[in-house]
C-alpha positions in Angstrom: -65.2 28.4 67.6 -66.1 25.2 65.8 -64.1 23.2 68.3 -66.2 24.6 71.2 -69.4 23.4 69.4 -67.9 20.0 68.8 -66.9 19.5 72.4 -70.4 20.5 73.5 -71.9 18.1 71.0 -69.8 15.3 72.4 -70.7 16.2 76.0 -74.4 16.2 75.1 -74.8 13.1 72.9 -71.5 11.2 72.7 -71.3 8.7 69.9 -74.7 7.2 69.1 -74.2 3.6 68.0 -76.3 3.9 64.9 -74.7 7.2 63.8 -72.2 7.1 60.9 -68.8 7.5 62.4 -65.4 7.8 60.6 -63.6 5.6 63.1 -65.9 2.7 62.1 -64.8 3.1 58.5 -61.2 3.4 59.6 -61.5 0.1 61.4 -63.0 -1.6 58.3 -60.2 -0.2 56.1 -57.5 -1.3 58.6 -59.0 -4.8 58.9 -59.0 -5.2 55.0 -55.4 -3.9 54.9 -54.4 -6.4 57.6 -55.8 -9.3 55.5 -54.3 -8.0 52.3 -50.8 -7.5 53.7 -50.8 -11.1 55.1 -51.5 -12.4 51.6 -48.7 -10.4 50.1 -46.0 -10.7 52.8 -45.1 -14.0 54.5 -41.9 -13.2 56.3 -41.3 -11.2 59.5 -39.5 -8.5 57.6 -42.1 -8.5 54.9 -44.9 -8.0 57.5 -43.0 -5.0 59.0 -42.8 -3.5 55.5 -46.5 -4.2 55.2 -47.2 -2.4 58.5 -45.2 0.6 57.3 -47.2 0.7 54.1 -50.5 0.6 56.1 -49.3 3.5 58.3 -48.1 5.7 55.4 -51.3 5.2 53.3 -53.7 5.6 56.1 -52.1 8.8 57.5 -52.3 10.3 54.0 -55.9 9.2 53.6 -57.0 10.4 57.1 -55.4 13.8 56.6 -55.9 14.7 53.0 -59.5 13.4 52.5 -61.0 15.8 55.1 -58.5 18.5 54.1 -59.6 18.4 50.5 -63.3 18.0 51.5 -63.2 21.1 53.7 -61.2 23.1 51.0 -63.8 22.2 48.4 -66.7 23.6 50.5 -64.8 26.6 52.0 -66.9 29.1 50.0 -70.2 27.7 51.4 -69.7 29.1 54.9 -72.6 27.4 56.7 -72.0 24.0 55.1 -68.3 24.3 55.8 -68.8 24.9 59.5 -71.4 22.1 59.8 -69.0 19.6 58.3 -66.0 20.9 60.2 -67.9 20.7 63.5 -69.0 17.1 62.7 -65.5 16.0 61.8 -64.1 17.5 65.0 -66.9 16.0 67.1 -66.2 12.5 65.9 -62.6 12.8 67.0 -63.4 13.4 70.7 -64.6 10.5 72.8 -65.1 11.9 76.3 -68.8 11.1 76.6 -68.4 7.7 75.0 -65.5 6.9 77.5 -67.7 8.1 80.3 -70.6 5.9 79.3 -68.5 2.8 78.8 -66.7 3.2 82.1 -70.0 3.7 83.9 -71.4 0.5 82.4 -68.8 -1.4 84.3 -69.6 0.6 87.4 -73.4 -0.1 87.2 -72.8 -3.8 86.2 -71.7 -4.6 89.7 -75.3 -4.3 90.7 -76.0 -7.4 88.6 -73.0 -9.3 89.9 -69.3 -9.6 89.3 -69.8 -11.8 86.1 -71.7 -8.9 84.5 -69.0 -6.4 85.5 -66.3 -8.7 84.0 -68.4 -8.9 80.8 -68.8 -5.2 80.5 -65.1 -4.6 81.2 -64.2 -7.1 78.5 -65.7 -4.8 75.9 -63.2 -2.0 76.6 -59.9 -3.6 77.7 -57.5 -6.0 76.0 -56.7 -8.1 79.1 -58.4 -11.3 80.1 -61.3 -10.5 82.4 -62.8 -13.9 83.2 -61.1 -14.3 86.6 -60.7 -10.7 87.8 -61.7 -9.8 91.3 -63.8 -6.8 92.1 -60.8 -4.7 92.9 -59.0 -5.8 89.7 -62.1 -4.9 87.6 -62.2 -1.4 89.2 -58.5 -0.9 88.6 -58.7 -2.0 84.9 -61.7 0.4 84.4 -59.8 3.3 86.0 -56.7 2.6 83.9 -58.8 2.6 80.7 -60.3 6.0 81.5 -57.0 7.4 82.6 -55.1 6.2 79.5 -57.9 7.2 77.1 -58.2 10.7 78.7 -55.0 11.2 76.6 -55.8 9.0 73.6 -59.5 9.8 73.2 -59.8 13.4 74.5 -56.7 15.5 75.0 -54.6 14.1 72.1 -57.2 14.6 69.4 -58.0 18.1 70.7 -54.3 18.9 70.7 -53.9 17.9 67.0 -57.1 19.7 66.1 -55.8 22.9 67.6 -52.6 22.5 65.6 -53.9 21.2 62.3 -57.6 21.6 62.3 -60.1 18.8 61.7 -57.7 16.9 59.3 -55.2 16.8 62.1 -57.7 15.3 64.4 -58.8 12.7 61.8 -55.1 11.8 61.2 -54.6 11.2 64.9 -57.7 9.1 65.2 -56.4 6.9 62.3 -53.0 6.5 64.0 -54.7 5.6 67.3 -57.1 3.2 65.6 -54.2 1.4 63.8 -52.4 1.0 67.1 -55.6 -0.3 68.8 -56.1 -2.9 66.0 -52.6 -3.8 65.0 -50.3 -2.7 67.9 -50.4 -5.8 70.0 -47.1 -7.4 71.1 -48.3 -10.9 70.6 -47.1 -13.4 67.9 -49.7 -12.5 65.4 -49.1 -8.7 65.4 -45.6 -8.1 66.7 -44.3 -7.6 63.1 -47.2 -6.2 61.2 -48.0 -3.9 64.2 -44.5 -2.7 64.7 -44.8 0.6 62.8 -48.4 1.3 63.8 -47.4 1.0 67.5 -44.2 3.1 67.1 -46.0 5.9 65.2 -48.7 5.9 67.9 -46.0 6.3 70.6 -44.5 9.2 68.7 -47.8 11.0 68.2 -48.8 10.5 71.8 -45.5 11.6 73.3 -46.5 15.3 73.9 -50.2 14.8 74.5 -49.7 12.2 77.2 -47.5 14.5 79.2 -49.9 17.4 78.7 -52.7 15.2 79.8 -51.0 14.3 83.0 -50.3 18.0 83.8 -53.9 19.0 82.9 -55.3 16.3 85.1 -53.3 17.4 88.1 -53.7 21.2 87.6 -57.5 20.9 87.0 -57.9 18.8 90.2 -56.7 21.6 92.5 -58.8 22.0 95.6 -60.4 18.6 95.0 -57.8 15.9 94.9 -54.2 15.4 96.0 -52.5 17.5 93.3 -49.0 17.4 94.9 -49.1 13.6 95.0 -50.5 13.5 91.5 -47.4 15.3 90.1 -45.1 13.2 92.4 -46.5 9.8 91.2 -46.7 10.9 87.6 -43.0 11.8 87.6 -41.8 9.0 89.8 -43.6 6.2 88.0 -43.5 7.6 84.5 -41.5 4.6 83.3 -43.6 1.9 85.0 -45.5 1.0 81.8 -44.7 -0.9 78.6 -45.9 2.3 76.8 -43.6 5.3 77.0 -46.7 7.5 77.4 -49.5 5.8 79.3 -47.9 6.0 82.7 -48.3 9.8 82.7 -52.1 10.0 82.8 -52.3 6.8 84.8 -49.7 8.1 87.3 -51.6 11.4 87.6 -54.8 9.6 88.5 -53.1 7.2 90.9 -51.4 10.1 92.7 -54.5 12.3 92.7 -56.7 9.5 94.2 -53.9 8.0 96.4 -54.4 4.5 94.8 -52.2 2.0 93.1 -52.7 1.0 89.5 -50.7 -1.2 87.2 -49.3 -4.6 88.1 -49.4 -7.9 86.2 -52.3 -9.0 84.2 -53.3 -11.9 81.8 -53.5 -11.2 78.1 -54.6 -13.9 75.7 -54.0 -16.5 78.4 -50.5 -15.4 79.2 -49.3 -13.5 82.3 -47.7 -10.1 81.5 -45.5 -8.8 84.2 -45.9 -5.1 84.8 -44.7 -2.8 87.6 -47.2 -0.9 89.7 -48.0 2.8 89.4 -48.7 4.7 92.6 -48.8 3.7 96.3 -51.1 1.3 97.9 -52.4 3.8 100.4 -56.0 2.6 100.4 -58.2 0.0 98.8 -59.9 0.7 95.5 -63.6 1.4 95.6 -66.3 1.7 92.9 -66.6 5.4 93.3 -62.9 5.8 92.1 -64.3 5.1 88.6 -66.6 8.1 88.9 -63.7 10.2 90.3 -61.5 9.2 87.3 -64.2 10.2 84.9 -64.5 13.6 86.7 -60.7 14.1 86.4 -61.0 13.4 82.6 -63.7 16.1 82.2 -61.7 18.5 84.3 -58.6 18.0 82.1 -60.7 18.5 78.9 -62.4 21.6 80.2 -59.2 23.3 81.3 -57.6 22.7 77.9 -60.6 24.3 76.2 -60.4 27.2 78.7 -56.8 27.7 77.8 -57.7 27.7 74.1 -60.5 30.3 74.6 -58.1 32.5 76.6 -55.5 32.3 73.8 -58.1 33.2 71.1 -59.4 36.1 73.1 -55.8 37.4 73.7 -55.2 37.3 70.0 -58.2 39.5 69.2 
């Protein structure tokens, strides 16, 4: 039941900023690899090869380092479980996502400029000129998308492959976050990191949307959640993100998506959901609640399976 302890640990303390966290070291490694590959490869084709090398090496590192570590301490039962719980805990980001989303929510009390600033820490789009409604929408989209990327997907791979599977997924997701941009600088080097992330999120994103809808029964518009998720599943540049975003849009009867500015350039995007009502600040809280509901029902299903196997 190490995964249960890890989930509870995440719910209680999240990710303290001063605490050693594997994802921080993943980021430093990826940044160093980025600089190294640019020194080695100068052509577009070469940078794609460099991106493939980064993906292959980092997946091996992220999986086999914790795998071998856990194997080496297997006979020391208490130490093994402590390390295993810690590794699993660092893969799950529900509490952290909650805190960062609510920073934007609370920042409105200090004015729209402060809300734009807090939002800029968690999104890739330009935030300088966003309206209040656009800030709320961006915050909701971030929570919805990361319900899959930061919560359901890592738990999914942990259930399949243990802590090494979770660490492997976090490396893949971190590579995509750092290298997977479709701008001039990263379109070649980030090609394989982005494609691999799409593959690994294919099943978890769809599971996330389903869990978000099912867990919201008797609270939100579940029928509309499924309807919008399926209807607008292709209304995103990512083959996966529209599933959790569509679920939230349908459950809350709001509209997400639409065009935004990235690095000073407008990116045309279709909308997700119907514009049935205006966005309001409390929709951020509702989206965080939906995230926790989805996480809890997944853990509940896991517990039921474990009990049935006994």
